[in-house]
C-alpha positions as CSV (number, residue, x, y, z in Angstrom):
1,M,16.6,-30.6,52.2
2,A,19.9,-30.9,51.8
3,F,20.7,-31.4,55.4
4,Y,17.1,-34.6,55.3
5,E,19.1,-35.7,52.0
6,G,22.4,-35.5,53.1
7,I,23.3,-33.7,49.3
8,G,26.8,-32.3,49.6
9,I,26.5,-32.1,53.2
10,E,26.3,-34.6,56.2
11,R,22.8,-36.3,57.1
12,H,21.4,-34.4,60.3
13,S,17.5,-34.9,61.2
14,I,17.5,-31.6,63.5
15,R,19.0,-29.6,60.9
16,A,16.8,-30.3,58.3
17,F,13.6,-29.9,60.6
18,N,15.1,-26.5,62.2
19,W,15.3,-25.2,58.1
20,W,12.1,-26.6,57.1
21,L,10.4,-25.1,60.3
22,S,12.0,-21.5,59.5
23,A,10.2,-21.6,56.2
24,A,7.1,-22.9,57.4
25,T,6.3,-20.3,60.0
26,H,6.7,-18.0,56.5
27,E,4.2,-20.2,55.3
28,H,5.7,-21.8,52.7
29,G,3.4,-24.2,52.1
30,R,5.7,-26.9,51.1
31,A,8.3,-26.4,53.9
32,Q,5.0,-26.5,56.2
33,A,4.1,-30.1,54.2
34,M,8.0,-31.3,55.0
35,V,7.2,-30.1,59.1
36,A,3.8,-31.9,58.5
37,F,5.9,-35.2,57.2
38,A,8.5,-34.9,59.9
39,F,5.9,-35.0,63.0
40,E,4.4,-37.6,61.5
41,V,7.6,-39.7,60.8
42,G,9.7,-38.2,63.7
43,A,12.0,-37.2,61.4
44,G,14.1,-34.6,63.4
45,V,11.9,-33.6,66.2
46,K,9.7,-36.5,68.3
47,P,6.5,-37.4,66.3
48,N,3.7,-35.7,67.2
49,L,0.5,-36.6,65.1
50,L,-1.4,-33.2,66.3
51,E,1.6,-31.4,65.0
52,A,1.0,-33.3,61.8
53,A,-1.9,-32.7,61.4
54,Y,-1.8,-28.7,62.6
55,W,1.0,-28.5,59.8
56,A,-1.0,-30.2,57.1
57,M,-3.7,-28.3,57.4
58,L,-1.9,-25.2,56.8
59,S,0.4,-26.2,54.0
60,E,-3.3,-27.3,52.0
61,H,-4.8,-24.3,53.1
62,N,-1.7,-22.5,51.1
63,G,-1.8,-24.7,48.8
64,N,0.4,-27.6,48.5
65,E,0.0,-31.0,47.3
66,T,1.3,-32.5,49.4
67,G,0.0,-31.5,52.7
68,A,-3.4,-31.6,51.6
69,A,-3.0,-35.5,50.5
70,L,-0.5,-36.4,53.5
71,L,-4.1,-34.5,55.6
72,P,-6.5,-36.8,55.3
73,I,-3.4,-39.9,56.2
74,I,-3.3,-37.9,59.6
75,L,-6.2,-37.4,60.4
76,R,-7.8,-40.9,59.8
77,R,-5.3,-41.7,62.7
78,L,-6.5,-39.0,65.2
79,S,-9.4,-39.8,67.5
80,Q,-12.7,-37.2,67.5
81,D,-11.2,-34.7,70.9
82,Q,-7.1,-35.2,68.8
83,H,-9.5,-33.6,65.9
84,R,-10.7,-30.9,67.9
85,A,-8.1,-29.9,69.0
86,V,-5.7,-29.7,65.9
87,L,-9.0,-27.4,64.7
88,D,-8.5,-25.3,67.7
89,M,-5.1,-25.1,67.2
90,Y,-5.6,-23.9,63.6
91,R,-8.2,-21.2,64.3
92,K,-6.1,-19.7,67.2
93,G,-2.7,-19.7,64.9
94,R,0.8,-19.9,67.1
95,T,2.2,-17.3,69.1
96,H,6.0,-16.9,68.8
97,E,7.2,-19.0,71.9
98,E,4.6,-21.4,70.2
99,L,6.3,-21.7,67.6
100,I,10.0,-20.9,69.0
101,A,8.9,-24.1,71.3
102,L,8.5,-26.0,68.9
103,Y,12.7,-26.1,67.5
104,P,14.4,-28.8,68.8
105,A,17.9,-28.7,70.6
106,D,20.5,-28.8,68.4
107,P,23.0,-32.1,69.8
108,R,26.2,-30.0,70.7
109,P,25.7,-28.6,74.2
110,G,23.4,-25.3,75.0
111,R,22.5,-24.8,71.4
112,I,19.3,-24.3,69.9
113,I,19.8,-23.9,66.0
């Protein structure tokens, strides 16, 4: 949250997203909710409602109240085909390569955080 809110450090939404995603891939429910939020509103990453729904589902599954509250809000914005796609992603899980591809590039040339 420090990078996102600029607490004691310069605000940097990409770095905040990267920290959230790192924790989210280790089944941290709150971090999963923050990744869902980031994908919903485009905080540090390009907006993507399918990814937002996927991470909100994981967050809810891991008992996070924020993810549980966010999920129906996101799902209302999806078509039936998008609902099916998200459920397929959720059922299959993600490969390591798919997760790595989610990390946005650092704004400094040639770096991925």
